[in-house]
C-alpha positions, 0 to 999 in steps of 0.5 A, spaced: 500 500 500 502 506 498 504 512 503 500 518 503 504 524 501 506 528 507 510 535 508 512 538 515 517 544 517 521 545 523 523 552 525 524 556 532 524 563 533 530 562 538 534 559 531 531 564 526 537 562 521 535 555 520 528 552 517 528 545 515 523 541 511 521 534 510 517 531 504 514 524 503 512 521 497 511 528 494 509 529 487 509 536 487 513 540 482 516 547 483 517 553 478 524 555 477 525 559 483 531 562 488 532 563 495 536 568 499 538 563 503 544 557 503 540 551 502 542 544 502 537 538 500 537 531 500 534 525 496 531 520 501 527 515 496 526 515 489 529 520 483 528 527 481 531 532 476 535 537 478 535 543 473 539 550 474 541 555 469 548 555 472 549 547 472 548 541 467 541 538 468 542 532 472 538 526 475 539 525 482 537 519 487 536 516 494 543 518 498 544 524 494 545 531 497 544 538 493 548 544 495 544 551 493 548 557 494 544 563 495 540 566 489 541 560 485 535 559 480 533 552 480 528 547 480 528 540 483 522 535 481 520 528 481 520 524 474 513 524 471 508 519 474 513 518 480 513 520 487 520 522 491 521 523 498 526 529 500 529 534 505 531 541 505 534 546 509 535 553 508 540 557 512 541 564 513 547 566 508 550 571 513 550 566 518 553 561 514 559 566 512 560 567 519 561 559 520 566 559 514 570 565 517 571 561 524 573 555 519 578 560 516 575 558 509 577 563 504 571 562 500 567 565 505 567 572 501 563 569 496 557 566 501 554 573 503 547 574 501 547 580 497 542 580 491 546 576 486 548 569 485 556 568 486 557 560 487 555 554 483 551 549 485 553 542 486 551 535 487 554 530 492 553 523 492 557 521 498 554 516 503 557 519 510 555 526 508 548 524 506 547 520 513 550 526 517 545 531 514 539 526 515 541 525 522 542 533 523 535 534 520 532 528 525 535 532 531 532 538 529 525 535 528 526 532 535 521 535 540 525 532 546 531 536 544 532 543 547 534 549 543 541 550 546 542 542 544 540 543 537 544 549 536 550 546 538 549 540 534 547 544 528 554 548 528 558 542 530 555 538 524 556 544 519 563 545 521 566 538 522 562 535 516 558 538 511 561 545 510 568 542 509 566 537 504 563 542 499 566 544 493 566 552 493 566 555 485 565 562 483 560 563 478 563 566 471 557 571 469 557 574 463 558 582 463 553 583 458 550 590 460 552 589 467 553 596 469 546 597 469 544 591 474 545 594 481 541 600 479 535 595 476 535 591 482 535 597 487 529 600 483 525 593 483 527 593 491 523 599 492 517 598 488 512 593 491 508 592 485 510 588 479 513 593 474 512 591 467 518 590 462 516 596 458 516 601 464 523 597 466 526 599 459 523 606 460 526 607 467 533 604 465 534 607 458 536 600 455 532 595 451 527 590 453 531 585 450 537 587 454 533 587 460 531 580 459 538 578 457 541 581 464 536 577 468 537 571 465 544 571 465 545 573 472 539 570 475 536 565 471 529 568 471 525 573 467 524 580 470 517 578 472 519 571 475 524 575 479 519 579 482 514 574 483 520 570 486 522 576 491 515 576 493 514 569 495 521 570 499 518 576 503 511 572 504 515 566 507 518 571 512 512 575 514 508 568 515 513 565 519 512 572 523 505 570 524 502 576 519 495 574 516 495 571 510 490 576 507 494 582 509 501 579 506 497 578 500 495 585 500 501 588 502 505 584 497 501 587 491 498 580 489 491 581 485 487 577 491 488 571 496 487 566 490 493 569 486 497 569 492 496 562 493 497 560 486 504 563 486 506 561 493 504 554 492 508 554 485 514 556 488 514 553 495 510 547 494 505 548 499 499 553 500 501 559 505 496 556 510 500 550 510 506 553 510 504 558 516 501 552 520 507 547 519 
């Protein structure tokens, strides 16, 4: 008899730099998206297709770890007509950077959250790395373990096993119209409504084609997809802080709550209500 699909999250206000989830028998597919966090995923059962503009497409299976630096566009979806089980941990990028500095690793300069992707994603197929990550996740989900013990264990596993095992490679991004990128992102961060391609072109004084290329080259997303992705990441933080769903949808400029639900689920795999409840 097949298992019912389940998804659960763990986070805690005393450890705001980490959020983790585990999903069982999932068939949910995600739109291409990115996070402002440093993320680590693991495949427990089944197979998935990992896709990113910054990495060759790969089929990953049980025992594989996927390391996704901040702002890297990606999607990780089950194969057609199949289910898979997985874990996903999101770590504040600045918090990870401090850990790397404590380890005296030169690559710490590349983990700063900022607005732009800087490191290549990677896939690790090493049994003891997968097991260490899985055990860490079990520890975080264990309600009988104190927060202080969880914090110490998280730091210990990351600094002793996980972070030293990762391969740190800088992205080699094209320089096409690069001088306009900072101004463009700053403009979008000020505006709450989604800005049309025509308005962006008029504001920046460059062609619509140039803006699309600029976004695809640097973020792997179109300008519109980038703006929706940013709103979903903002929504996650607001929902974790207890904001009402209808207020979050309104404040972030969604047409209505139904539109917000559709966009959020396409990026996060669950509805805003499921996310907040978990």
